[in-house]
N, C-alpha and C positions, 0 to 999 in steps of 0.2 A: 422858688416861691410862686412864680407865675405859672409854671407847669402844673403845680398842685391846684391852683385856682381854676385853671382851664379844665383840668380833669374833673374837679368837683362840679363845675357848671355843666359839663358834658353829661355826667352821671345824673344830675337833677333833670336836665333837659330830656334825656331818654326816659326817665321815670314819668315825667309829665306826658310825653308823647304816647306812652303805653296806655295812659288812662283816657286821653281825649282824641277825638278825630273829627274833622270837619265834613259836613254833608252839604248838599246843594241847598237845603232849607236853612241850615245853620252852619255856615262855614267857620273855619278856624282863623283867628287873627294871630298871625305869626309876627313876632317882634325881633328885630336885630338891632342891637345898640353898639355902635363903635364909640371911640373916644370923642369924635367930633360930631357925628350925625346919628340919626335914628331912622330906621326903615321899618315899614309895616306892610303886610300883605294879607289879603283875604284869600284863603285857600280852600278849595273843595277837594278833600283827600280821596274821596271815592272816584271822582273823575280824573284826578290828578291835574287840575287846572288852577291857575291863579286868576281869581275873578277881578281883583283890583289891587292897586298898590299905591302907597304914598310915602314920602320921605321928607326929611328936613332940607333936602337939596332942591325941592320943588320951588318954582317961581312963586314969590309972595311970602315964602316962609324963611328962606335962607337968609341968614344974617340979621334977622329981626328979633331982638330980645335975647334973653338967656336961653340956654339949651333946654331948660325945663319948660319955658314958655313956648319954644319951638315945638317941643314934643306934644304939648296940648293942641297946638294948631294942626299938627300932623294927624292927631286923633279926630279933630273936627273934619279935616279934609277926607279922611278915610270914611267917616260916617256919611258924608255927603256923597262920596262915590258909591258906597254900599246902598244908600237909598235909591240912587239912580239905577242900580242893578236889581232893585226889588228885595233887598236883604234887610230884615228887621232885627233878627236875633243872631248872635255869634257865640263862639266858644273862644275864650281868651287863652292864648299860649304865650307865656312870658319867657319861654326858651331858656329857663334856668337862671334868669336874672331875678334879683330880689324885687318884690313888688314895692318899690320905693323910688322916689325921685322921678327920673324921666319916664320910667315904665308906668308908674302910677299916674303921672300927669297925662300920658298918652291915653291910658284907659279912661281917665276922667273926661278928657276931651271927646273921646268917642261916645261915651254915655251922654255927655252934654249935647252931642250932635244927634242923639236919638237912637243909638244902638242899644240893644238889650243884651246883657251878658248873662 
């Protein structure tokens, strides 16, 4: 059962990555969600660089509220880091996860912080 689920997510992830790519002007927001934490990166695919990253393990976020609330704070933190790098618009890569729960909360937090999707 788990192998089927992972294979499905992998197939969806590759399908998404074939359609989108991050540039310097509009980097890709890549999400990874584990059972306990959520991690997010701003990636410039053309240059092959990670511009910024945030996670629920960062100081001030870890252990505060539910996982959905932590994901929103991670989105706000990413938006803050992106603004400091001069990034206004991004492309959202949900990495095969459903746009629901923590992934949606992270995206809403990033929008709230001023990023344009």
